[in-house]
C-alpha positions as CSV (number, residue, x, y, z in Angstrom):
1,X,-10.4,40.1,-1.7
2,X,-11.9,39.6,-5.2
3,X,-14.6,37.0,-5.4
4,X,-13.4,33.8,-7.0
5,X,-15.9,32.3,-9.5
6,X,-17.4,29.0,-8.4
7,X,-15.5,26.1,-9.9
8,X,-12.5,28.3,-10.9
9,X,-9.9,26.0,-9.2
10,X,-11.4,23.0,-11.0
11,X,-10.9,24.9,-14.3
12,X,-7.4,25.9,-13.3
13,X,-6.3,22.4,-12.3
14,X,-7.9,20.8,-15.3
15,X,-6.6,23.3,-17.9
16,X,-3.1,23.5,-16.4
17,X,-2.8,19.7,-16.1
18,X,-3.5,19.4,-19.8
19,X,-1.1,22.2,-20.8
20,X,1.7,20.6,-18.7
21,X,1.0,17.2,-20.3
22,X,1.0,18.7,-23.8
23,X,4.0,21.0,-23.4
24,X,6.1,19.5,-20.6
25,X,7.1,21.5,-17.5
26,X,9.8,23.8,-19.0
27,X,7.8,24.8,-22.1
28,X,4.6,25.6,-20.2
29,X,4.1,29.3,-19.6
30,X,1.6,30.9,-17.3
31,X,0.2,32.7,-20.3
32,X,-0.7,29.3,-21.8
33,X,-2.7,28.4,-18.8
34,X,-4.4,31.8,-18.6
35,X,-5.4,31.4,-22.3
36,X,-6.8,27.9,-21.7
37,X,-9.2,29.2,-19.0
38,X,-9.9,32.5,-20.7
39,X,-8.4,34.9,-18.1
40,X,-5.5,37.4,-17.9
41,X,-2.1,36.0,-16.9
42,X,-2.3,38.4,-13.9
43,X,-5.4,36.6,-12.7
44,X,-3.6,33.3,-12.6
45,X,-0.8,34.9,-10.6
46,X,-3.6,35.9,-8.1
47,X,-4.3,32.2,-7.6
48,X,-0.7,30.8,-7.6
49,X,2.5,32.6,-6.9
50,X,4.5,30.7,-9.5
51,X,4.5,27.9,-12.1
52,X,6.1,25.7,-9.5
53,X,3.1,26.3,-7.1
54,X,0.7,25.7,-10.0
55,X,2.4,22.4,-10.9
56,X,2.2,21.2,-7.2
57,X,-1.5,22.1,-7.2
58,X,-2.1,20.1,-10.3
59,X,-0.2,17.0,-9.0
60,X,-2.2,17.0,-5.8
61,X,-5.6,17.5,-7.6
62,X,-5.2,16.2,-11.1
63,X,-7.6,13.3,-10.6
64,X,-10.0,15.1,-8.3
65,X,-13.4,13.5,-8.0
66,X,-14.8,16.4,-6.0
67,X,-14.5,20.2,-6.5
68,X,-11.0,21.4,-5.8
69,X,-11.1,23.6,-2.7
70,X,-9.9,27.2,-2.8
71,X,-6.6,27.2,-0.9
72,X,-6.3,29.5,2.1
73,X,-4.1,32.5,1.8
74,X,-3.9,33.2,-2.0
75,X,-1.8,33.3,-4.0
76,X,-0.7,29.7,-3.3
77,X,3.0,29.9,-2.3
78,X,5.9,28.3,-4.1
79,X,6.9,25.0,-2.3
80,X,10.2,25.1,-0.5
81,X,13.3,23.9,-2.4
82,X,13.3,20.1,-2.7
83,X,9.9,19.8,-0.9
84,X,7.9,18.7,-4.0
85,X,10.5,16.1,-5.1
86,X,10.5,14.5,-1.6
87,X,6.8,14.4,-1.3
88,X,6.1,13.0,-4.7
89,X,8.9,10.4,-4.4
90,X,7.4,9.2,-1.1
91,X,3.9,9.1,-2.5
92,X,4.9,7.2,-5.6
93,X,7.0,4.7,-3.7
94,X,4.3,4.0,-1.2
95,X,1.7,3.2,-3.8
96,X,3.8,1.4,-6.5
97,X,3.3,-2.0,-4.8
98,X,-0.4,-2.6,-4.2
99,X,-1.7,-4.4,-1.1
100,X,-2.7,-7.6,-2.9
101,X,0.7,-7.8,-4.6
102,X,2.5,-7.3,-1.3
103,X,0.4,-10.1,0.3
104,X,1.0,-12.4,-2.7
105,X,4.7,-12.0,-2.4
106,X,4.6,-13.4,1.1
107,X,3.2,-16.8,-0.2
108,X,5.2,-19.4,-2.0
109,X,2.0,-20.8,-3.6
110,X,-1.5,-19.5,-4.2
111,X,-4.5,-21.4,-3.2
112,X,-6.2,-20.3,-6.4
113,X,-3.6,-18.8,-8.7
114,X,-6.1,-17.7,-11.4
115,X,-8.3,-15.8,-8.9
116,X,-5.2,-14.3,-7.2
117,X,-3.8,-13.1,-10.5
118,X,-7.1,-11.7,-11.7
119,X,-7.6,-9.7,-8.4
120,X,-4.1,-8.5,-8.4
121,X,-4.3,-7.2,-12.0
122,X,-7.6,-5.5,-11.4
123,X,-6.2,-3.8,-8.3
124,X,-3.2,-2.5,-10.3
125,X,-5.4,-1.4,-13.2
126,X,-7.7,0.5,-10.9
127,X,-4.8,2.2,-9.1
128,X,-3.5,3.5,-12.4
129,X,-6.9,4.5,-13.7
130,X,-7.7,6.4,-10.5
131,X,-4.5,8.3,-10.8
132,X,-4.0,8.4,-14.6
133,X,-3.8,12.2,-15.0
134,X,-1.3,12.7,-12.1
135,X,0.8,9.8,-13.5
136,X,0.7,11.1,-17.0
137,X,1.7,14.5,-15.6
138,X,4.8,13.0,-13.8
139,X,5.6,11.0,-16.9
140,X,5.3,13.9,-19.3
141,X,7.1,16.4,-17.1
142,X,10.3,14.5,-16.8
143,X,12.0,17.9,-17.5
144,X,11.0,19.2,-14.1
145,X,14.3,19.7,-12.2
146,X,13.1,17.8,-9.1
147,X,11.1,15.1,-10.8
148,X,13.4,13.9,-13.6
149,X,12.6,10.3,-14.3
150,X,10.8,9.8,-11.0
151,X,7.8,7.9,-12.4
152,X,10.1,5.7,-14.5
153,X,12.7,5.1,-11.8
154,X,10.4,4.7,-8.7
155,X,6.9,4.1,-9.9
156,X,7.3,1.8,-12.9
157,X,10.5,0.1,-11.9
158,X,9.5,-0.7,-8.3
159,X,6.2,-2.1,-9.5
160,X,7.8,-4.0,-12.3
161,X,10.5,-5.6,-10.0
162,X,7.8,-6.7,-7.6
163,X,5.7,-8.2,-10.4
164,X,8.8,-10.0,-11.6
165,X,9.3,-11.5,-8.1
166,X,5.7,-12.6,-8.0
167,X,5.8,-14.2,-11.5
168,X,9.0,-16.0,-10.5
169,X,7.4,-17.4,-7.4
170,X,4.4,-18.7,-9.2
171,X,6.5,-20.2,-12.1
172,X,8.7,-21.9,-9.6
173,X,5.6,-23.4,-7.9
174,X,4.3,-24.7,-11.2
175,X,1.3,-22.4,-11.1
176,X,2.2,-20.1,-14.0
177,X,3.5,-20.9,-17.4
178,X,7.3,-20.9,-17.7
179,X,8.4,-17.7,-19.5
180,X,11.6,-17.0,-21.5
181,X,12.3,-13.9,-19.3
182,X,10.6,-13.1,-16.1
183,X,11.9,-9.5,-16.3
184,X,10.3,-9.0,-19.7
185,X,7.1,-10.7,-18.7
186,X,6.7,-8.3,-15.8
187,X,7.4,-5.4,-18.1
188,X,4.8,-6.6,-20.5
189,X,2.2,-6.7,-17.7
190,X,3.1,-3.2,-16.7
191,X,3.0,-1.9,-20.3
192,X,-0.5,-3.4,-20.9
193,X,-1.8,-1.9,-17.7
194,X,-0.2,1.5,-18.4
195,X,-1.4,1.6,-21.9
196,X,-5.1,0.9,-21.1
197,X,-5.4,2.6,-17.7
198,X,-3.3,5.7,-18.5
199,X,-2.0,6.5,-22.0
200,X,-5.1,5.5,-24.0
201,X,-6.7,8.7,-22.6
202,X,-4.3,10.7,-24.8
203,X,-4.3,8.5,-27.8
204,X,-3.4,10.4,-31.0
205,X,-6.0,8.4,-32.9
206,X,-8.8,8.2,-30.3
207,X,-11.7,5.8,-30.7
208,X,-14.6,5.2,-28.4
209,X,-14.3,2.3,-26.0
210,X,-15.9,1.1,-22.8
211,X,-13.4,1.6,-19.9
212,X,-14.8,-1.5,-18.2
213,X,-14.3,-3.6,-21.3
214,X,-10.7,-2.2,-21.6
215,X,-10.0,-3.3,-18.0
216,X,-11.5,-6.8,-18.5
217,X,-9.7,-7.3,-21.8
218,X,-6.4,-6.3,-20.1
219,X,-7.1,-8.7,-17.2
220,X,-8.0,-11.6,-19.6
221,X,-5.0,-11.0,-21.8
222,X,-2.6,-11.1,-18.8
223,X,-4.2,-14.0,-17.1
224,X,-4.4,-16.2,-20.2
225,X,-0.8,-15.4,-20.9
226,X,0.4,-16.6,-17.5
227,X,-2.0,-19.3,-16.3
228,X,-1.6,-22.7,-17.9
229,X,-4.6,-24.1,-19.8
230,X,-6.5,-26.7,-17.7
231,X,-5.8,-30.3,-18.6
232,X,-8.9,-31.6,-20.3
233,X,-10.1,-35.1,-19.5
234,X,-9.5,-37.9,-22.0
């Protein structure tokens, strides 16, 4: 077996993820990925059996914090028909409602609505930030035959609906400002989080910013929009 250069699967995942995001699933060719990492197309096929196998590898490792391990039994096999769609759908559905949001939905009132909302928004932001490349990959590769609309239909909609239920509860309890449309308020929360935790990384007119400041600005914007101003003493 030919020796695989150290870090090669890190390069493969990082390069292929960006190519898929730029071109979409159908327009991406294995030659594009090979060119991005500076190897022959045949070398890529020595690592993964097909574009489908490469895409699955990217989805699993797009946001890797540690070096991507070399899979056993190269080339990596093409997933069975329908397997990828089922696995990703279950993964997205399981993480679209965060633990703090799930707990908040069980309470009719919050002991401290501001602290609850701040913590909930930070948790949502962090989840998106930690998985921003995989989410962008799902969002961009809506042309994949098994994943069409999955992020929009399962990830964003399920999270948005849960946030809407949460806002409705707190408005009914008099702890949030009344809003003209709970559904749109929930979507605005989702869009702010998605913009600054995910899409800003592929901004067409990029500018330098502190990620922590971006998170805190998003939290402040959402909290001030929903929590009533304190009544000042006369």
